[in-house]
C-alpha positions as CSV (number, residue, x, y, z in Angstrom):
1,X,-63.3,157.2,10.8
2,X,-63.8,158.1,14.5
3,X,-62.1,156.0,17.5
4,X,-65.8,154.6,18.1
5,X,-66.1,153.6,14.3
6,X,-62.9,151.8,14.3
7,X,-63.6,150.0,17.6
8,X,-67.1,148.9,16.1
9,X,-65.3,147.8,12.9
10,X,-62.7,145.7,15.0
11,X,-65.6,144.0,16.9
12,X,-67.2,143.1,13.5
13,X,-64.0,141.6,12.3
14,X,-63.6,139.7,15.3
15,X,-67.3,138.3,14.7
16,X,-66.5,137.2,11.3
17,X,-63.8,134.9,12.1
18,X,-60.2,134.6,10.8
19,X,-61.1,133.9,7.1
20,X,-63.9,136.5,6.9
21,X,-61.8,139.0,8.6
22,X,-58.8,138.4,6.2
23,X,-60.9,138.9,3.3
24,X,-62.1,142.4,4.5
25,X,-58.5,143.4,5.4
26,X,-57.4,142.7,1.8
27,X,-59.7,145.4,0.7
28,X,-58.3,148.1,2.9
29,X,-55.4,150.6,2.7
30,X,-52.3,150.1,4.8
31,X,-53.1,152.8,7.3
32,X,-56.6,151.3,7.7
33,X,-55.3,147.9,8.4
34,X,-53.0,149.3,11.0
35,X,-55.6,151.2,12.8
36,X,-57.9,148.1,12.8
37,X,-55.0,146.0,14.0
38,X,-54.3,148.3,16.8
39,X,-58.0,148.3,17.7
40,X,-58.1,144.4,17.7
41,X,-55.2,144.1,20.0
42,X,-56.8,146.6,22.5
43,X,-60.2,144.7,22.6
44,X,-60.6,143.1,26.0
45,X,-63.6,141.3,27.4
46,X,-66.1,142.5,24.9
47,X,-69.6,141.7,26.2
48,X,-72.0,139.7,24.0
49,X,-74.4,142.4,24.0
50,X,-72.1,144.8,22.4
51,X,-71.1,142.4,19.8
52,X,-74.9,141.8,19.0
53,X,-75.4,145.5,18.8
54,X,-72.5,145.9,16.4
55,X,-73.8,143.2,14.1
56,X,-77.3,144.6,14.2
57,X,-76.0,148.0,13.1
58,X,-74.1,146.5,10.4
59,X,-77.1,144.4,9.1
60,X,-79.3,147.8,9.3
61,X,-76.6,149.6,7.3
62,X,-76.3,147.2,4.5
63,X,-80.0,146.9,4.3
64,X,-80.2,150.4,3.1
65,X,-77.6,149.9,0.3
66,X,-78.8,149.8,-3.3
67,X,-78.0,147.0,-5.6
68,X,-74.7,147.8,-7.5
69,X,-75.1,145.9,-10.9
70,X,-77.1,148.8,-12.5
71,X,-75.2,151.7,-11.1
72,X,-72.7,153.7,-13.0
73,X,-70.0,153.6,-10.2
74,X,-68.0,156.3,-11.5
75,X,-70.9,158.9,-11.7
76,X,-72.1,157.5,-8.3
77,X,-68.8,158.4,-6.8
78,X,-68.7,161.7,-8.3
79,X,-72.2,162.6,-7.3
80,X,-71.6,161.5,-3.7
81,X,-68.2,163.3,-3.4
82,X,-69.8,166.5,-4.6
83,X,-72.7,166.5,-2.3
84,X,-70.5,165.7,0.8
85,X,-67.5,167.9,0.2
86,X,-68.4,170.4,-2.6
87,X,-67.1,170.4,-6.0
88,X,-63.5,171.7,-5.3
89,X,-62.9,169.3,-2.6
90,X,-64.5,166.5,-4.4
91,X,-62.4,167.1,-7.5
92,X,-59.1,167.2,-5.5
93,X,-60.0,163.8,-3.8
94,X,-61.1,162.2,-7.1
95,X,-57.9,163.2,-8.6
96,X,-56.0,161.5,-5.8
97,X,-58.2,158.4,-6.3
98,X,-57.5,158.1,-9.8
99,X,-53.8,159.0,-9.3
100,X,-53.6,156.2,-6.8
101,X,-55.2,153.9,-9.3
102,X,-52.9,154.7,-12.0
103,X,-49.8,154.2,-9.6
104,X,-50.1,150.4,-8.8
105,X,-46.5,150.1,-8.6
106,X,-46.0,152.7,-5.9
107,X,-49.1,151.2,-4.0
108,X,-47.0,148.1,-3.2
109,X,-44.5,150.1,-1.5
110,X,-47.3,151.2,1.0
111,X,-47.3,147.6,2.4
112,X,-43.7,147.6,3.2
113,X,-41.7,148.8,6.3
114,X,-40.4,152.3,5.9
115,X,-36.9,151.1,6.3
116,X,-37.2,148.8,3.4
117,X,-38.8,151.6,1.2
118,X,-36.0,154.0,2.1
119,X,-33.4,151.4,1.3
120,X,-35.2,150.8,-2.0
121,X,-35.5,154.3,-3.2
122,X,-32.6,156.0,-1.4
123,X,-30.3,155.9,-4.4
124,X,-32.9,157.3,-6.9
125,X,-32.7,160.9,-7.9
126,X,-34.4,163.1,-5.3
127,X,-37.1,164.3,-7.7
128,X,-38.1,160.6,-8.2
129,X,-38.2,160.2,-4.3
130,X,-40.2,163.2,-4.1
131,X,-42.6,161.8,-6.6
132,X,-42.9,158.6,-4.7
133,X,-43.4,160.3,-1.3
134,X,-46.1,162.3,-2.7
135,X,-48.3,159.1,-3.1
136,X,-47.9,158.3,0.6
137,X,-49.8,159.3,3.4
138,X,-47.9,162.1,5.5
139,X,-47.2,159.7,8.6
140,X,-45.9,157.0,6.2
141,X,-43.8,159.4,4.2
142,X,-42.3,161.0,7.4
143,X,-41.3,157.4,8.6
144,X,-39.5,156.9,5.3
145,X,-37.7,160.2,5.4
146,X,-36.3,159.5,8.9
147,X,-34.2,156.6,7.4
148,X,-32.5,159.0,4.9
149,X,-29.2,161.1,5.4
150,X,-29.9,164.7,6.3
151,X,-28.8,166.0,2.9
152,X,-31.2,163.6,1.1
153,X,-34.0,164.3,3.2
154,X,-33.6,167.9,2.8
155,X,-33.2,167.7,-1.0
156,X,-36.3,165.4,-1.1
157,X,-38.6,167.8,0.8
158,X,-37.3,170.7,-1.2
159,X,-38.4,168.9,-4.5
160,X,-41.6,167.7,-2.9
161,X,-42.6,171.3,-2.1
162,X,-41.9,172.6,-5.6
163,X,-43.5,169.5,-7.3
164,X,-46.7,170.7,-9.0
165,X,-47.6,167.4,-11.0
166,X,-46.2,164.4,-12.5
167,X,-46.6,163.7,-16.4
168,X,-48.2,160.4,-17.4
169,X,-45.0,159.2,-19.3
170,X,-42.8,159.9,-16.1
171,X,-45.4,158.1,-13.9
172,X,-45.4,155.2,-16.3
173,X,-41.7,155.0,-16.2
174,X,-41.7,155.1,-12.4
175,X,-44.1,152.1,-12.1
176,X,-42.2,150.1,-14.7
177,X,-39.0,150.6,-12.5
178,X,-41.0,149.2,-9.6
179,X,-42.1,146.3,-11.5
180,X,-45.7,147.1,-12.2
181,X,-47.4,148.1,-15.4
182,X,-50.3,150.6,-15.5
183,X,-53.4,149.5,-17.0
184,X,-55.2,152.9,-18.0
185,X,-52.9,153.7,-20.9
186,X,-54.1,156.6,-23.0
187,X,-56.5,157.9,-20.5
188,X,-53.7,159.0,-18.2
189,X,-53.5,162.7,-17.3
190,X,-51.2,164.9,-15.4
191,X,-51.3,163.7,-11.7
192,X,-52.0,166.6,-9.1
193,X,-49.3,165.7,-6.5
194,X,-46.8,167.3,-4.2
195,X,-46.6,171.1,-3.7
196,X,-46.4,173.3,-0.6
197,X,-49.6,171.8,1.2
198,X,-48.3,168.2,0.7
199,X,-44.8,169.2,2.1
200,X,-46.3,171.0,5.1
201,X,-48.6,168.0,6.0
202,X,-45.6,165.7,5.8
203,X,-43.6,168.1,7.9
204,X,-46.1,167.8,10.7
205,X,-44.8,164.1,11.3
206,X,-41.2,164.3,10.9
207,X,-40.3,165.7,14.6
208,X,-39.0,169.1,15.8
209,X,-35.4,168.5,15.1
210,X,-35.8,167.3,11.6
211,X,-38.4,169.9,11.0
212,X,-35.9,172.8,11.8
213,X,-33.2,171.1,9.5
214,X,-35.4,170.9,6.6
215,X,-36.9,174.1,6.8
216,X,-33.5,175.7,7.3
217,X,-32.3,173.9,4.2
218,X,-35.2,175.0,2.1
219,X,-34.8,178.6,3.3
220,X,-31.3,178.7,2.0
221,X,-32.6,177.8,-1.3
222,X,-35.9,179.9,-1.3
223,X,-36.9,181.9,1.8
224,X,-40.3,182.6,0.4
225,X,-40.9,178.8,-0.2
226,X,-40.0,178.0,3.4
227,X,-42.3,180.6,4.7
228,X,-45.1,179.4,2.6
229,X,-44.6,175.9,4.0
230,X,-44.6,177.2,7.6
231,X,-47.8,179.1,7.0
232,X,-49.4,175.9,5.8
233,X,-48.3,173.7,8.7
234,X,-50.5,172.9,11.6
235,X,-49.1,171.7,14.8
236,X,-50.6,170.7,18.3
237,X,-50.1,174.2,19.7
238,X,-52.1,175.6,16.9
239,X,-55.2,173.8,18.4
240,X,-55.6,177.0,20.5
241,X,-57.0,178.7,17.5
242,X,-59.9,176.3,16.9
243,X,-63.4,177.7,18.2
244,X,-65.2,176.0,21.2
245,X,-67.7,174.2,18.8
246,X,-64.7,172.8,16.7
247,X,-63.0,171.7,20.0
248,X,-66.3,169.8,21.1
249,X,-66.3,167.9,17.7
250,X,-62.7,167.1,17.9
251,X,-63.0,165.8,21.5
252,X,-65.7,163.3,20.5
253,X,-63.1,161.8,18.0
254,X,-60.2,161.6,20.4
255,X,-59.7,158.8,23.1
256,X,-59.1,159.8,26.5
257,X,-55.7,158.1,27.1
258,X,-54.5,159.7,24.0
259,X,-55.6,163.3,25.1
260,X,-54.0,162.7,28.4
261,X,-50.7,161.8,26.9
262,X,-50.8,164.8,24.4
263,X,-51.6,167.2,27.0
264,X,-48.5,166.4,29.0
265,X,-46.6,168.6,26.6
266,X,-49.3,171.3,26.0
267,X,-49.4,174.9,27.2
268,X,-51.6,175.8,30.3
269,X,-53.7,178.0,28.0
270,X,-54.4,175.0,25.6
271,X,-55.0,172.6,28.4
272,X,-57.5,175.0,29.9
273,X,-59.4,175.5,26.8
274,X,-59.8,171.8,26.2
275,X,-61.0,171.1,29.8
276,X,-63.5,174.2,29.4
277,X,-65.0,172.3,26.4
278,X,-65.7,169.2,28.4
279,X,-68.5,168.5,30.8
280,X,-67.7,169.5,34.4
281,X,-67.7,165.7,35.4
282,X,-65.4,164.7,32.4
283,X,-62.9,167.6,33.0
284,X,-62.6,166.7,36.8
285,X,-62.0,163.0,35.7
286,X,-59.4,164.3,33.2
287,X,-57.6,166.4,35.9
288,X,-57.3,163.5,38.2
289,X,-56.1,161.2,35.4
290,X,-53.5,163.7,34.5
291,X,-52.4,164.3,38.0
292,X,-52.1,160.5,38.8
293,X,-50.3,159.6,35.4
294,X,-46.6,158.7,36.0
295,X,-43.7,160.0,33.8
296,X,-44.3,159.8,30.0
297,X,-41.6,159.6,27.5
298,X,-41.4,162.6,25.3
299,X,-41.6,160.4,22.1
300,X,-45.0,159.3,23.3
301,X,-46.3,162.7,24.0
302,X,-45.2,163.8,20.5
303,X,-46.7,160.8,18.8
304,X,-50.0,161.5,20.7
305,X,-50.0,165.0,19.6
306,X,-49.3,164.0,15.9
307,X,-52.2,161.6,16.0
308,X,-54.4,164.4,17.4
309,X,-53.3,166.7,14.7
310,X,-53.9,164.1,12.0
311,X,-57.6,164.0,13.4
312,X,-57.9,167.6,13.1
313,X,-56.8,167.8,9.5
314,X,-59.2,164.8,8.6
315,X,-62.2,166.8,10.4
316,X,-61.0,170.0,8.6
317,X,-61.1,168.1,5.3
318,X,-64.3,166.7,6.0
319,X,-65.7,170.3,6.7
320,X,-66.5,169.7,10.3
321,X,-64.1,172.1,11.8
322,X,-62.1,175.2,10.6
323,X,-58.6,175.7,11.0
324,X,-56.0,178.2,9.4
325,X,-52.3,178.4,8.9
326,X,-50.1,179.6,11.8
327,X,-49.3,183.0,10.3
328,X,-53.1,184.0,9.9
329,X,-54.5,184.3,13.2
330,X,-57.6,186.4,12.1
331,X,-58.7,183.6,9.8
332,X,-60.1,181.3,12.5
333,X,-63.8,180.9,12.5
């Protein structure tokens, strides 16, 4: 969801009151709750007119929703996904949804602090750890990895990169170990988890030092695998390969403060390209803000860059922009 969409959702939650907002939050994923929580904290002096506009927009949206009672929800979901994403992407996402549904035990971990999850699973076999991490969003998984020893972190990443699926029986045993029983029984199928792409996405969030150590460790076992992971990775500096139209789409989804912070660590070439894709007035305002901004911690710059990379990946998954691997400079369109 865009920054504007998250803000509107936060305003709507505020208008619902504590009990109503709590009921809505119960239905969301951990990362969605976190995004809305941050948006709620940042709301300040919201005008009544804006609140009214958000509520009216919400009423208009739900007025267009068809009754659900007579719908085949599974078929509806499949049809919508196919229309929105195309068959290949839709099938991949549907597999992920089914896997999440069949992984109730692991789902509980997503609501825990990364340190607590790391403490809980650090004594498991690295293959088990890789299977668990494959269920997490890259940012959450990277926060868990940071609490491992270097040896365990490297071993877990190696196994994640070579993980091509999880057998139903193994997934069942894993969930039982986490004190939850699966409900789907005989309908289980091999879960499409892990692999090079999953490892590369996670690597984008672990930080440069850990990234170098992990890749070095994987390379010592399998140089081709390490190169394949690097080819799939997408970093903030790789934004330079996005075309102007894609940049304009991206800039609509990124908050100004977030962009100013991220640009503190950007190359002159990337900074110029970003400013070139803004209106003249917006670019001048951005330059002034960057000049007047005081010192910023490196960790804050890296975090802002990671957040923008996450937005880029989401836009790419939605088919709104095109990106390619670092080693494939001719593939950008």
